[in-house]
N, CA, C and O atoms as CSV, one atom per row, in Angstrom:
chain,resi,resn,atom,element,x,y,z
A,1,MET,N,N,91.676,90.003,96.093
A,1,MET,CA,C,92.518,89.672,97.253
A,1,MET,C,C,92.422,90.370,98.448
A,1,MET,O,O,92.802,89.866,99.505
A,2,SER,N,N,91.964,91.449,98.380
A,2,SER,CA,C,91.560,92.445,99.472
A,2,SER,C,C,90.424,92.069,99.877
A,2,SER,O,O,89.548,91.666,99.111
A,3,GLY,N,N,90.277,92.170,101.364
A,3,GLY,CA,C,88.835,91.871,101.894
A,3,GLY,C,C,88.746,92.385,103.269
A,3,GLY,O,O,89.811,92.515,103.873
A,4,SER,N,N,87.575,92.721,103.903
A,4,SER,CA,C,87.351,92.926,105.190
A,4,SER,C,C,86.167,92.489,105.765
A,4,SER,O,O,85.402,93.219,106.394
A,5,ASN,N,N,86.006,91.293,105.554
A,5,ASN,CA,C,84.987,90.323,106.284
A,5,ASN,C,C,85.552,89.744,107.531
A,5,ASN,O,O,84.859,88.895,108.091
A,6,HIS,N,N,86.603,90.036,108.016
A,6,HIS,CA,C,87.311,89.339,109.221
A,6,HIS,C,C,86.763,89.922,110.507
A,6,HIS,O,O,86.747,91.150,110.591
A,7,PRO,N,N,86.324,89.215,111.494
A,7,PRO,CA,C,86.226,89.700,112.678
A,7,PRO,C,C,87.491,90.361,113.473
A,7,PRO,O,O,88.554,89.746,113.385
A,8,MET,N,N,87.466,91.464,114.180
A,8,MET,CA,C,88.367,92.058,114.655
A,8,MET,C,C,89.312,90.926,115.672
A,8,MET,O,O,90.517,91.125,115.827
A,9,ALA,N,N,88.792,90.049,116.155
A,9,ALA,CA,C,89.533,89.201,116.877
A,9,ALA,C,C,90.471,88.297,116.043
A,9,ALA,O,O,91.537,87.850,116.466
A,10,GLU,N,N,89.925,88.060,114.729
A,10,GLU,CA,C,90.795,87.211,113.924
A,10,GLU,C,C,91.962,88.181,113.294
A,10,GLU,O,O,93.045,87.682,112.987
A,11,VAL,N,N,91.712,89.562,113.113
A,11,VAL,CA,C,92.695,90.441,112.673
A,11,VAL,C,C,93.814,90.626,113.811
A,11,VAL,O,O,94.996,90.762,113.493
A,12,ILE,N,N,93.406,90.625,115.109
A,12,ILE,CA,C,94.297,90.918,116.010
A,12,ILE,C,C,95.125,89.585,116.144
A,12,ILE,O,O,96.348,89.644,116.271
A,13,THR,N,N,94.515,88.493,116.118
A,13,THR,CA,C,95.332,87.076,115.914
A,13,THR,C,C,96.281,87.053,115.032
A,13,THR,O,O,97.414,86.653,115.300
A,14,PHE,N,N,95.918,87.484,113.872
A,14,PHE,CA,C,97.036,87.603,112.844
A,14,PHE,C,C,98.126,88.549,113.011
A,14,PHE,O,O,99.234,88.265,112.556
A,15,ILE,N,N,97.902,89.754,113.679
A,15,ILE,CA,C,98.901,90.658,113.999
A,15,ILE,C,C,99.670,90.010,114.996
A,15,ILE,O,O,100.881,90.208,114.895
A,16,ARG,N,N,99.319,89.329,115.882
A,16,ARG,CA,C,100.104,88.774,116.999
A,16,ARG,C,C,101.087,87.666,116.359
A,16,ARG,O,O,102.228,87.500,116.790
A,17,SER,N,N,100.636,87.054,115.480
A,17,SER,CA,C,101.470,85.688,114.643
A,17,SER,C,C,102.290,86.571,113.884
A,17,SER,O,O,103.493,86.493,114.132
A,18,ALA,N,N,101.923,87.408,113.002
A,18,ALA,CA,C,102.908,88.008,112.107
A,18,ALA,C,C,103.770,88.964,112.706
A,18,ALA,O,O,104.785,89.193,112.048
A,19,ASP,N,N,103.650,89.562,113.733
A,19,ASP,CA,C,104.518,90.501,114.492
A,19,ASP,C,C,105.125,89.936,115.755
A,19,ASP,O,O,104.932,90.323,116.908
A,20,ARG,N,N,106.010,88.803,115.265
A,20,ARG,CA,C,106.567,87.822,116.443
A,20,ARG,C,C,107.681,88.707,117.398
A,20,ARG,O,O,107.975,88.316,118.528
A,21,LYS,N,N,108.143,89.697,116.923
A,21,LYS,CA,C,109.197,90.517,117.538
A,21,LYS,C,C,108.413,91.717,118.380
A,21,LYS,O,O,108.971,92.327,119.292
A,22,GLY,N,N,107.200,91.947,118.005
A,22,GLY,CA,C,106.415,92.886,118.692
A,22,GLY,C,C,106.811,94.426,118.222
A,22,GLY,O,O,106.764,95.381,118.998
A,23,LEU,N,N,107.183,94.514,116.922
A,23,LEU,CA,C,107.660,95.933,116.648
A,23,LEU,C,C,106.603,96.803,116.183
A,23,LEU,O,O,106.755,98.023,116.256
A,24,CYS,N,N,105.435,96.240,115.662
A,24,CYS,CA,C,104.267,97.064,115.391
A,24,CYS,C,C,103.403,97.303,116.575
A,24,CYS,O,O,103.250,98.467,116.946
A,25,PHE,N,N,102.795,96.284,117.241
A,25,PHE,CA,C,101.955,96.314,118.282
A,25,PHE,C,C,102.247,95.740,119.623
A,25,PHE,O,O,101.372,95.493,120.453
A,26,GLY,N,N,103.662,95.516,119.813
A,26,GLY,CA,C,104.104,94.677,121.158
A,26,GLY,C,C,103.757,95.493,122.281
A,26,GLY,O,O,104.151,96.659,122.249
A,27,GLY,N,N,103.045,95.074,123.341
A,27,GLY,CA,C,102.773,95.753,124.488
A,27,GLY,C,C,101.457,96.478,124.422
A,27,GLY,O,O,101.158,97.179,125.388
A,28,TRP,N,N,100.618,96.393,123.382
A,28,TRP,CA,C,99.497,96.799,123.312
A,28,TRP,C,C,98.343,95.841,123.704
A,28,TRP,O,O,98.152,94.799,123.077
A,29,PRO,N,N,97.573,96.225,124.766
A,29,PRO,CA,C,96.725,95.156,125.223
A,29,PRO,C,C,95.517,95.260,123.951
A,29,PRO,O,O,95.202,96.328,123.426
A,30,ASP,N,N,94.970,94.022,123.613
A,30,ASP,CA,C,94.013,93.519,122.644
A,30,ASP,C,C,92.975,94.463,122.526
A,30,ASP,O,O,92.493,94.721,121.423
A,31,SER,N,N,92.486,95.142,123.833
A,31,SER,CA,C,91.379,95.950,123.948
A,31,SER,C,C,91.634,97.275,123.127
A,31,SER,O,O,90.832,97.805,122.358
A,32,ILE,N,N,92.706,97.637,123.391
A,32,ILE,CA,C,93.312,99.124,122.698
A,32,ILE,C,C,93.664,98.868,121.325
A,32,ILE,O,O,93.442,99.715,120.460
A,33,LEU,N,N,94.226,97.700,121.053
A,33,LEU,CA,C,94.651,97.634,119.688
A,33,LEU,C,C,93.019,97.368,118.798
A,33,LEU,O,O,92.800,97.704,117.634
A,34,GLU,N,N,92.177,96.779,119.609
A,34,GLU,CA,C,90.640,96.658,118.774
A,34,GLU,C,C,90.218,97.993,118.552
A,34,GLU,O,O,89.943,98.370,117.413
A,35,ILE,N,N,90.139,98.753,119.550
A,35,ILE,CA,C,89.757,100.316,119.462
A,35,ILE,C,C,90.441,100.939,118.142
A,35,ILE,O,O,89.785,101.239,117.144
A,36,TYR,N,N,91.870,101.101,118.257
A,36,TYR,CA,C,92.797,101.486,117.172
A,36,TYR,C,C,92.304,101.089,115.789
A,36,TYR,O,O,91.924,101.848,114.897
A,37,LEU,N,N,92.376,99.809,115.775
A,37,LEU,CA,C,91.907,99.278,114.234
A,37,LEU,C,C,90.649,99.682,113.866
A,37,LEU,O,O,90.502,100.215,112.766
A,38,GLY,N,N,89.572,99.494,114.715
A,38,GLY,CA,C,88.131,99.823,114.311
A,38,GLY,C,C,88.282,101.501,113.967
A,38,GLY,O,O,87.639,101.879,112.989
A,39,TRP,N,N,88.892,102.283,114.526
A,39,TRP,CA,C,89.010,103.767,114.420
A,39,TRP,C,C,89.385,103.844,112.944
A,39,TRP,O,O,88.637,104.439,112.168
A,40,HIS,N,N,90.563,103.241,112.504
A,40,HIS,CA,C,91.192,103.382,111.329
A,40,HIS,C,C,90.317,102.791,110.143
A,40,HIS,O,O,90.301,103.295,109.020
A,41,HIS,N,N,89.573,101.639,110.521
A,41,HIS,CA,C,88.641,101.195,109.581
A,41,HIS,C,C,87.527,101.989,109.293
A,41,HIS,O,O,87.104,101.952,108.138
A,42,LYS,N,N,86.905,102.781,110.210
A,42,LYS,CA,C,85.953,103.998,109.876
A,42,LYS,C,C,86.500,104.871,109.077
A,42,LYS,O,O,85.934,105.189,108.031
A,43,ASN,N,N,87.769,105.431,109.470
A,43,ASN,CA,C,88.286,106.493,108.613
A,43,ASN,C,C,89.020,106.102,107.394
A,43,ASN,O,O,89.704,106.918,106.775
A,44,GLY,N,N,88.888,104.819,107.021
A,44,GLY,CA,C,89.274,104.445,105.555
A,44,GLY,C,C,90.771,103.977,105.435
A,44,GLY,O,O,91.303,103.670,104.368
A,45,GLY,N,N,91.460,103.959,106.827
A,45,GLY,CA,C,93.052,103.720,106.689
A,45,GLY,C,C,93.337,102.274,107.061
A,45,GLY,O,O,94.531,102.107,107.310
A,46,LEU,N,N,92.556,101.131,107.178
A,46,LEU,CA,C,92.789,99.914,107.548
A,46,LEU,C,C,92.618,99.167,106.352
A,46,LEU,O,O,91.555,99.290,105.743
A,47,VAL,N,N,93.545,98.377,105.904
A,47,VAL,CA,C,93.646,97.555,104.674
A,47,VAL,C,C,93.821,96.014,105.281
A,47,VAL,O,O,94.654,95.739,106.145
A,48,LEU,N,N,93.044,95.203,104.781
A,48,LEU,CA,C,93.288,93.846,105.214
A,48,LEU,C,C,93.305,92.923,103.669
A,48,LEU,O,O,92.464,93.041,102.778
A,49,VAL,N,N,94.212,92.224,103.660
A,49,VAL,CA,C,94.486,91.468,102.468
A,49,VAL,C,C,94.320,89.796,102.756
A,49,VAL,O,O,94.858,89.185,103.680
A,50,GLU,N,N,93.602,89.338,101.917
A,50,GLU,CA,C,93.434,87.606,102.248
A,50,GLU,C,C,93.671,87.000,101.036
A,50,GLU,O,O,93.446,87.545,99.955
A,51,GLU,N,N,94.137,85.847,101.182
A,51,GLU,CA,C,94.344,84.910,100.053
A,51,GLU,C,C,93.604,83.525,100.550
A,51,GLU,O,O,93.824,82.907,101.591
A,52,GLN,N,N,92.675,83.220,99.518
A,52,GLN,CA,C,91.845,81.920,99.767
A,52,GLN,C,C,91.164,81.957,101.115
A,52,GLN,O,O,90.998,80.947,101.799
A,53,GLY,N,N,90.735,83.306,101.502
A,53,GLY,CA,C,90.067,83.375,102.917
A,53,GLY,C,C,90.877,83.584,104.016
A,53,GLY,O,O,90.323,83.816,105.091
A,54,ASP,N,N,92.135,83.544,103.953
A,54,ASP,CA,C,92.915,83.694,104.994
A,54,ASP,C,C,93.738,85.162,105.072
A,54,ASP,O,O,94.249,85.662,104.069
A,55,LEU,N,N,93.784,85.678,106.188
A,55,LEU,CA,C,94.455,86.965,106.158
A,55,LEU,C,C,96.009,86.831,105.988
A,55,LEU,O,O,96.654,86.050,106.688
A,56,VAL,N,N,96.580,87.617,105.036
A,56,VAL,CA,C,97.998,87.619,104.812
A,56,VAL,C,C,98.696,88.886,104.977
A,56,VAL,O,O,99.925,88.954,104.978
A,57,ALA,N,N,97.887,89.942,105.124
A,57,ALA,CA,C,98.680,91.291,105.310
A,57,ALA,C,C,97.583,92.065,106.027
A,57,ALA,O,O,96.382,91.804,105.970
A,58,VAL,N,N,98.117,92.986,106.664
A,58,VAL,CA,C,97.377,94.255,107.511
A,58,VAL,C,C,98.070,95.378,107.501
A,58,VAL,O,O,99.266,95.430,107.788
A,59,ALA,N,N,97.287,96.467,107.133
A,59,ALA,CA,C,98.245,97.880,106.829
A,59,ALA,C,C,97.538,98.768,107.480
A,59,ALA,O,O,96.331,98.567,107.615
A,60,VAL,N,N,98.133,99.908,108.005
A,60,VAL,CA,C,97.205,101.173,108.468
A,60,VAL,C,C,97.960,102.141,108.087
A,60,VAL,O,O,99.166,102.162,108.332
A,61,GLY,N,N,97.285,103.141,107.383
A,61,GLY,CA,C,97.899,104.302,106.871
A,61,GLY,C,C,96.683,105.323,106.815
A,61,GLY,O,O,95.511,104.962,106.715
A,62,THR,N,N,97.120,106.680,106.893
A,62,THR,CA,C,96.445,107.935,106.915
A,62,THR,C,C,96.964,108.861,105.804
A,62,THR,O,O,98.178,109.007,105.660
A,63,LYS,N,N,96.190,109.410,105.114
A,63,LYS,CA,C,96.405,110.641,104.214
A,63,LYS,C,C,96.156,111.934,105.155
A,63,LYS,O,O,95.034,112.256,105.546
A,64,MET,N,N,97.156,112.522,105.419
A,64,MET,CA,C,96.973,113.865,106.201
A,64,MET,C,C,98.338,114.618,105.693
A,64,MET,O,O,99.176,114.251,104.869
A,65,PHE,N,N,98.247,115.846,106.516
A,65,PHE,CA,C,99.300,116.935,106.206
A,65,PHE,C,C,100.573,116.364,107.032
A,65,PHE,O,O,100.363,115.655,108.017
A,66,GLU,N,N,101.766,116.646,106.665
A,66,GLU,CA,C,103.098,116.138,107.223
A,66,GLU,C,C,102.963,116.571,108.560
A,66,GLU,O,O,103.147,115.768,109.475
A,67,GLY,N,N,102.611,117.958,108.819
A,67,GLY,CA,C,102.740,118.438,110.195
A,67,GLY,C,C,101.980,117.876,111.254
A,67,GLY,O,O,102.178,118.197,112.426
A,68,ASP,N,N,101.003,116.941,110.855
A,68,ASP,CA,C,100.229,116.426,111.604
A,68,ASP,C,C,100.646,114.770,112.030
A,68,ASP,O,O,99.951,114.128,112.818
A,69,ILE,N,N,101.636,114.319,111.508
A,69,ILE,CA,C,102.126,113.117,111.606
A,69,ILE,C,C,102.509,112.766,113.149
A,69,ILE,O,O,102.219,111.651,113.583
A,70,ASP,N,N,103.109,113.645,113.908
A,70,ASP,CA,C,103.506,113.403,115.202
A,70,ASP,C,C,102.198,113.520,116.107
A,70,ASP,O,O,102.371,113.319,117.309
A,71,LYS,N,N,100.894,113.827,115.665
A,71,LYS,CA,C,99.734,113.670,116.563
A,71,LYS,C,C,99.306,112.606,116.318
A,71,LYS,O,O,99.455,111.975,115.272
A,72,HIS,N,N,98.513,112.187,117.623
A,72,HIS,CA,C,97.686,110.787,117.529
A,72,HIS,C,C,96.335,110.932,117.007
A,72,HIS,O,O,95.789,112.035,116.994
A,73,TRP,N,N,95.775,109.897,116.584
A,73,TRP,CA,C,94.510,109.879,116.164
A,73,TRP,C,C,93.951,110.739,115.180
A,73,TRP,O,O,92.779,111.105,115.267
A,74,VAL,N,N,94.741,111.110,114.195
A,74,VAL,CA,C,94.581,112.184,113.002
A,74,VAL,C,C,93.695,111.464,111.998
A,74,VAL,O,O,94.124,110.477,111.400
A,75,PRO,N,N,92.451,111.940,111.796
A,75,PRO,CA,C,91.521,111.272,110.839
A,75,PRO,C,C,92.003,111.807,109.307
A,75,PRO,O,O,92.484,112.904,109.021
A,76,TRP,N,N,91.725,110.712,108.460
A,76,TRP,CA,C,92.071,110.637,107.059
A,76,TRP,C,C,91.577,112.118,106.760
A,76,TRP,O,O,90.583,112.636,107.269
A,77,ASN,N,N,92.623,112.837,105.653
A,77,ASN,CA,C,92.409,114.131,105.228
A,77,ASN,C,C,92.509,114.178,103.791
A,77,ASN,O,O,93.641,114.072,103.319
A,78,GLU,N,N,91.533,114.318,103.011
A,78,GLU,CA,C,91.597,114.182,101.373
A,78,GLU,C,C,92.719,115.367,101.178
A,78,GLU,O,O,93.607,115.156,100.352
A,79,GLU,N,N,92.716,116.435,101.806
A,79,GLU,CA,C,93.444,117.639,101.353
A,79,GLU,C,C,94.937,117.343,101.855
A,79,GLU,O,O,95.733,118.239,101.576
A,80,GLY,N,N,95.429,116.292,102.514
A,80,GLY,CA,C,96.818,116.149,103.091
A,80,GLY,C,C,97.605,116.179,101.923
A,80,GLY,O,O,97.149,116.028,100.789
A,81,ASP,N,N,99.008,116.410,102.253
A,81,ASP,CA,C,100.101,116.260,101.299
A,81,ASP,C,C,101.021,115.042,101.503
A,81,ASP,O,O,101.983,114.803,100.773
A,82,SER,N,N,100.644,114.288,102.560
A,82,SER,CA,C,101.531,113.064,103.025
A,82,SER,C,C,100.477,111.913,103.130
A,82,SER,O,O,99.286,112.050,103.412
A,83,LEU,N,N,101.186,110.674,102.829
A,83,LEU,CA,C,100.501,109.487,103.246
A,83,LEU,C,C,101.255,108.736,104.331
A,83,LEU,O,O,102.244,108.083,104.000
A,84,TYR,N,N,100.901,108.773,105.486
A,84,TYR,CA,C,101.855,108.042,106.683
A,84,TYR,C,C,101.224,106.516,106.907
A,84,TYR,O,O,100.056,106.223,107.165
A,85,PHE,N,N,102.197,105.771,106.752
A,85,PHE,CA,C,102.044,104.381,107.196
A,85,PHE,C,C,102.350,104.163,108.629
A,85,PHE,O,O,103.476,104.401,109.065
A,86,SER,N,N,101.363,103.707,109.401
A,86,SER,CA,C,101.830,103.561,110.740
A,86,SER,C,C,102.305,102.191,110.900
A,86,SER,O,O,103.344,102.001,111.533
A,87,ASP,N,N,101.607,101.143,110.358
A,87,ASP,CA,C,102.041,99.930,110.463
A,87,ASP,C,C,101.556,98.958,109.082
A,87,ASP,O,O,100.491,99.112,108.485
A,88,ILE,N,N,102.518,98.021,108.773
A,88,ILE,CA,C,102.309,97.092,107.626
A,88,ILE,C,C,102.785,95.803,108.148
A,88,ILE,O,O,103.920,95.731,108.619
A,89,LEU,N,N,101.983,94.745,108.102
A,89,LEU,CA,C,102.522,93.452,108.426
A,89,LEU,C,C,102.115,92.591,107.227
A,89,LEU,O,O,101.056,92.905,106.684
A,90,ALA,N,N,102.714,91.682,106.796
A,90,ALA,CA,C,102.593,90.792,105.892
A,90,ALA,C,C,103.312,89.572,105.953
A,90,ALA,O,O,104.485,89.558,106.325
A,91,THR,N,N,102.588,88.352,105.554
A,91,THR,CA,C,103.168,86.917,105.697
A,91,THR,C,C,103.669,86.470,104.345
A,91,THR,O,O,104.454,85.528,104.230
A,92,THR,N,N,103.215,87.142,103.353
A,92,THR,CA,C,103.497,86.917,101.852
A,92,THR,C,C,103.656,88.072,101.185
A,92,THR,O,O,103.038,89.107,101.435
A,93,ARG,N,N,104.626,87.902,100.176
A,93,ARG,CA,C,105.000,89.161,99.220
A,93,ARG,C,C,103.882,89.471,98.454
A,93,ARG,O,O,103.736,90.685,98.312
A,94,LYS,N,N,103.021,88.755,97.898
A,94,LYS,CA,C,101.876,88.999,97.200
A,94,LYS,C,C,100.871,89.847,98.174
A,94,LYS,O,O,100.161,90.767,97.768
A,95,GLY,N,N,100.919,89.461,99.305
A,95,GLY,CA,C,100.109,90.388,100.497
A,95,GLY,C,C,100.500,91.578,100.430
A,95,GLY,O,O,99.641,92.451,100.309
A,96,MET,N,N,101.746,91.902,100.483
A,96,MET,CA,C,102.465,93.041,100.729
A,96,MET,C,C,102.164,94.095,99.517
A,96,MET,O,O,101.870,95.280,99.675
A,97,ALA,N,N,102.302,93.394,98.247
A,97,ALA,CA,C,102.063,93.847,96.996
A,97,ALA,C,C,100.372,94.261,96.945
A,97,ALA,O,O,99.977,95.264,96.349
A,98,ALA,N,N,99.657,93.521,97.515
A,98,ALA,CA,C,98.231,93.930,97.365
A,98,ALA,C,C,98.069,94.989,98.333
A,98,ALA,O,O,97.216,95.763,97.900
A,99,CYS,N,N,98.524,95.374,99.482
A,99,CYS,CA,C,98.351,96.508,100.337
A,99,CYS,C,C,98.823,97.726,99.508
A,99,CYS,O,O,98.174,98.765,99.626
A,100,VAL,N,N,100.002,97.693,98.593
A,100,VAL,CA,C,100.228,98.712,97.766
A,100,VAL,C,C,99.298,99.110,96.800
A,100,VAL,O,O,99.057,100.299,96.591
A,101,ASP,N,N,98.630,97.967,96.052
A,101,ASP,CA,C,97.799,98.017,95.183
A,101,ASP,C,C,96.379,98.507,95.754
A,101,ASP,O,O,95.615,99.134,95.020
A,102,GLU,N,N,96.069,98.223,96.995
A,102,GLU,CA,C,94.939,98.856,97.589
A,102,GLU,C,C,95.184,100.290,97.723
A,102,GLU,O,O,94.356,101.070,97.252
A,103,LEU,N,N,96.251,100.732,98.325
A,103,LEU,CA,C,96.652,102.073,98.363
A,103,LEU,C,C,96.463,102.910,97.014
A,103,LEU,O,O,95.987,104.045,97.009
A,104,ASP,N,N,96.874,102.248,95.903
A,104,ASP,CA,C,96.737,103.021,94.582
A,104,ASP,C,C,95.124,103.075,94.282
A,104,ASP,O,O,94.739,103.952,93.509
A,105,GLN,N,N,94.298,102.304,94.774
A,105,GLN,CA,C,92.807,102.374,94.585
A,105,GLN,C,C,92.316,103.511,95.562
A,105,GLN,O,O,91.455,104.296,95.162
A,106,ARG,N,N,92.715,103.595,96.530
A,106,ARG,CA,C,92.051,104.447,97.622
A,106,ARG,C,C,92.661,105.933,97.566
A,106,ARG,O,O,91.976,106.910,97.868
A,107,VAL,N,N,93.790,106.014,97.222
A,107,VAL,CA,C,94.622,107.238,96.920
A,107,VAL,C,C,95.006,107.527,95.755
A,107,VAL,O,O,96.198,107.390,95.478
A,108,ARG,N,N,94.065,108.005,94.778
A,108,ARG,CA,C,94.615,108.547,93.501
A,108,ARG,C,C,95.541,109.608,93.641
A,108,ARG,O,O,95.305,110.518,94.436
A,109,GLY,N,N,96.821,109.587,92.785
A,109,GLY,CA,C,97.699,110.542,92.878
A,109,GLY,C,C,98.731,110.159,94.144
A,109,GLY,O,O,99.444,111.027,94.647
A,110,TRP,N,N,98.734,109.041,94.515
A,110,TRP,CA,C,99.617,108.897,95.886
A,110,TRP,C,C,101.087,109.077,95.687
A,110,TRP,O,O,101.901,109.305,96.582
A,111,LYS,N,N,101.360,108.933,94.259
A,111,LYS,CA,C,102.751,108.958,93.901
A,111,LYS,C,C,103.328,110.481,93.894
A,111,LYS,O,O,104.509,110.781,93.719
A,112,GLU,N,N,102.351,111.291,94.099
A,112,GLU,CA,C,102.797,112.907,94.088
A,112,GLU,C,C,102.927,113.214,95.671
A,112,GLU,O,O,103.423,114.269,96.068
A,113,LEU,N,N,102.442,112.208,96.550
A,113,LEU,CA,C,102.494,112.689,97.906
A,113,LEU,C,C,103.712,112.371,98.711
A,113,LEU,O,O,104.456,111.554,98.169
A,114,LYS,N,N,104.060,112.785,99.780
A,114,LYS,CA,C,105.252,112.438,100.749
A,114,LYS,C,C,104.884,111.173,101.371
A,114,LYS,O,O,103.756,111.071,101.854
A,115,LEU,N,N,105.739,110.150,101.418
A,115,LEU,CA,C,105.517,108.974,102.184
A,115,LEU,C,C,106.367,109.157,103.295
A,115,LEU,O,O,107.500,109.637,103.239
A,116,PHE,N,N,105.681,108.691,104.481
A,116,PHE,CA,C,106.332,108.703,105.838
A,116,PHE,C,C,105.865,107.494,106.690
A,116,PHE,O,O,104.747,106.978,106.709
A,117,ALA,N,N,106.876,107.192,107.326
A,117,ALA,CA,C,106.490,106.033,108.535
A,117,ALA,C,C,107.409,106.224,109.831
A,117,ALA,O,O,108.583,106.558,109.677
A,118,ILE,N,N,106.947,106.040,110.939
A,118,ILE,CA,C,107.745,106.118,112.031
A,118,ILE,C,C,108.614,104.994,112.242
A,118,ILE,O,O,108.053,103.910,112.405
A,119,ARG,N,N,109.843,105.029,112.272
A,119,ARG,CA,C,110.789,103.984,112.510
A,119,ARG,C,C,111.970,104.459,113.746
A,119,ARG,O,O,112.662,105.475,113.808
A,120,HIS,N,N,111.878,103.311,114.646
A,120,HIS,CA,C,112.842,103.282,115.772
A,120,HIS,C,C,112.536,105.017,116.509
A,120,HIS,O,O,113.501,105.704,116.846
A,121,GLY,N,N,111.310,105.447,116.643
A,121,GLY,CA,C,110.685,106.541,117.200
A,121,GLY,C,C,111.069,107.717,116.339
A,121,GLY,O,O,111.045,108.851,116.817
A,122,LYS,N,N,111.390,107.515,115.206
A,122,LYS,CA,C,111.756,108.864,114.353
A,122,LYS,C,C,110.959,108.930,113.185
A,122,LYS,O,O,110.721,107.874,112.600
A,123,LYS,N,N,110.475,110.069,112.721
A,123,LYS,CA,C,109.809,110.198,111.560
A,123,LYS,C,C,110.768,110.053,110.446
A,123,LYS,O,O,111.841,110.653,110.387
A,124,LYS,N,N,110.284,109.159,109.499
A,124,LYS,CA,C,111.152,108.687,108.310
A,124,LYS,C,C,110.482,108.884,106.925
A,124,LYS,O,O,109.393,108.346,106.726
A,125,ARG,N,N,111.092,109.650,105.929
A,125,ARG,CA,C,110.355,109.760,104.778
A,125,ARG,C,C,110.860,108.580,103.857
A,125,ARG,O,O,112.050,108.293,103.721
A,126,LEU,N,N,109.810,107.935,103.245
A,126,LEU,CA,C,110.167,106.574,102.499
A,126,LEU,C,C,110.253,106.957,101.103
A,126,LEU,O,O,109.683,107.956,100.664
A,127,GLN,N,N,111.004,106.124,100.357
A,127,GLN,CA,C,111.428,106.109,98.915
A,127,GLN,C,C,110.181,105.713,98.232
A,127,GLN,O,O,109.645,104.655,98.563
A,128,ARG,N,N,109.659,106.466,97.299
A,128,ARG,CA,C,108.514,105.872,96.457
A,128,ARG,C,C,108.800,104.511,95.845
A,128,ARG,O,O,107.964,103.608,95.851
A,129,LYS,N,N,110.119,104.387,95.271
A,129,LYS,CA,C,110.591,103.435,94.492
A,129,LYS,C,C,110.383,102.069,95.224
A,129,LYS,O,O,110.257,101.030,94.577
A,130,VAL,N,N,110.349,102.097,96.687
A,130,VAL,CA,C,110.286,100.814,97.432
A,130,VAL,C,C,108.978,100.388,97.165
A,130,VAL,O,O,108.870,99.228,96.768
A,131,PHE,N,N,107.763,101.185,97.314
A,131,PHE,CA,C,106.497,100.949,97.247
A,131,PHE,C,C,106.331,100.290,95.702
A,131,PHE,O,O,105.750,99.221,95.514
A,132,GLU,N,N,106.982,101.163,94.545
A,132,GLU,CA,C,106.522,100.722,93.315
A,132,GLU,C,C,107.147,99.350,93.095
A,132,GLU,O,O,106.541,98.570,92.361
A,133,LYS,N,N,108.372,98.948,93.689
A,133,LYS,CA,C,108.857,97.676,93.677
A,133,LYS,C,C,108.064,96.622,94.082
A,133,LYS,O,O,107.994,95.563,93.459
A,134,LEU,N,N,107.325,96.922,95.328
A,134,LEU,CA,C,106.545,95.986,96.032
A,134,LEU,C,C,105.363,95.856,95.330
A,134,LEU,O,O,104.919,94.708,95.281
A,135,TRP,N,N,104.678,96.799,94.724
A,135,TRP,CA,C,103.458,96.767,93.814
A,135,TRP,C,C,103.838,95.826,92.669
A,135,TRP,O,O,103.005,94.977,92.354
A,136,SER,N,N,104.902,95.874,92.066
A,136,SER,CA,C,105.266,95.001,90.962
A,136,SER,C,C,105.347,93.562,91.237
A,136,SER,O,O,105.342,92.671,90.387
A,137,ALA,N,N,105.420,93.429,92.468
A,137,ALA,CA,C,105.743,91.944,92.951
A,137,ALA,C,C,104.482,91.272,92.737
A,137,ALA,O,O,104.610,90.049,92.680
A,138,ALA,N,N,103.201,91.738,92.591
A,138,ALA,CA,C,101.886,91.007,92.501
A,138,ALA,C,C,101.814,90.273,91.420
A,138,ALA,O,O,100.804,89.609,91.192
């Protein structure tokens, strides 16, 4: 179900459609969004999920140290103590679950890491059980 054979323009089109309220990338010009997504793809932090060839989820996350979360453009760090989710968009529950499954494949031992996201401009620690519930939905 997870795939990465989609052109960046298709990924951006999916994001614009799935993020109707503009909570993740509202106000971002496509040119900057393309650079951002490409950078995360190179660093291993971009997850694309497809069902029957169609994108159903996009996630951006980075393994890093908690102290680096407020910095911009921090590359993946295998030694990091945290997993930071900057953005997750999904149009299906299975797509969301597949993002978490991909996380399990890419980051062995993620359950021991601190999980974070920025919500409403503030760093928020996420509960592991939320992700485990999403994972079991697949």
